[in-house]
C-alpha positions, 0 to 999 in steps of 0.5 A: 217963020216956018214951023218945026214940024214933028213926025211919028216916024221919029218918034213911034219905034219898034211898032209902037202904037203910042209914045208916052212923055211926061217932062216939066215945061219950062217957063221960056216964050216958045219961038214958034208953033211946031205941027204936027202928023200924028195926034197927041193927047195930053194933060196938066199934071200940076201947074198951069201951062199957057197953050199956044195954037194959031187961033191964039193963046189959052192957060191950063191948069191941073186936070185941063186935058186936051186932043191935038189932032194930026195937023195941029200945031201948038206949043207949050209955054209953064207958067212957074217952076212946076208946070208938069205935063203928060202928053200921048203920042200916038199913031195916025192910023189906029186913030184913023181906025178908030173913028171908023169903027165907032160911029159916036167918035166923029165930031169929038175928041180928034174927031172934033172939028177944033182940037178940045179941051175937057177937063178932069177932076180930082177923082178922074184925073188918078183913074187917067194916071192909074190907066197911063201906068198900065199903059207904059207896061203893056206892050204899047201895041195897038190893042194896048192903046185901044185898052186905054183909050176907049175907057176914056171916051166912053165913060170918062168923059160921056156927058151923063145924059140919056141915051135918046139926047140929041147930039148936038147936046151931047156935043155942048155938055163936052164943050161946056167943060172948057173954061172959055165956054163957061165963062160965058154963062148960059148965053154962051152954052145955047150959042155953041148947041145951034139952038134957041134958048126956050129949046134948050132949056126945054130939053136939057131940064128933061134930060138932067133936070137942070137950067141952063144957068144951074148947067153953067154955074156947076161947071164954074164951080167945079173949077173953081174949087179944083183952082183953089186946092191946085193953085195960089190965085187970088180969090179974085182972080179965080172968080173972074175966070170962072166968069163971075166978077161979082165976089159977093155973087162967087161967094154965093154959088161957092157955099151953095156949091160946097157947103164952104166959103172959097176961103174954107174950101182951099185951108181945108183941100188944098195940098202939096205938090211933090214935083220930081228931079 
């Protein structure tokens, strides 16, 4: 089946460098993927999304942020009736110019080898939404769009490691926010680096004070906390989604990370979200 095609010339009008869309995604399975000639940044504002790509389907949850590159194909499908996505269509010339101007960007975000998915915690998601509101009220020209994107690149998603950290470690730390990575544990993280396990362990310990296992378990428990407060998924499914099917071990790790059992955490922090009509 021929893929439907979306073009930025049909979306970006009157000199705009960005177009912002908020949409409830229906649970209807897409008939086909669409291909687009522009970079797209989108995130799950609420609920869960099934993200269809040529390589397969992944489930995205609240706070998951996806960088789609120019020429990528994909489609979205809601899970339930409350799947809300915010999407930014970006002018390809703007993204091309940013990549040429800033040497730290190639290999990451829109310049990675594949569409990249990152996860934002609640605080970072709030900050992102506030920045998006400012962008909506701006002229939405290249200057305003760069002012939105550069803090995202430089501050929110930059790994918390010294400037001396090697590029292979920074890239792996970014990728490790993806559940598809941390489900595979420390071995999966090390495999991303292309380095030996002892070398990764020594470098990570020196720069962050953590072992690969400690780092990955932190990522898993952050994801578990988000799932507990943002979804109604059973605890066993959340644990399995983190790559820890042993519930006893999951309880132990979660309590060590958050000071509460998973059930106590859910009762204390889960909130109701009011959806727009």
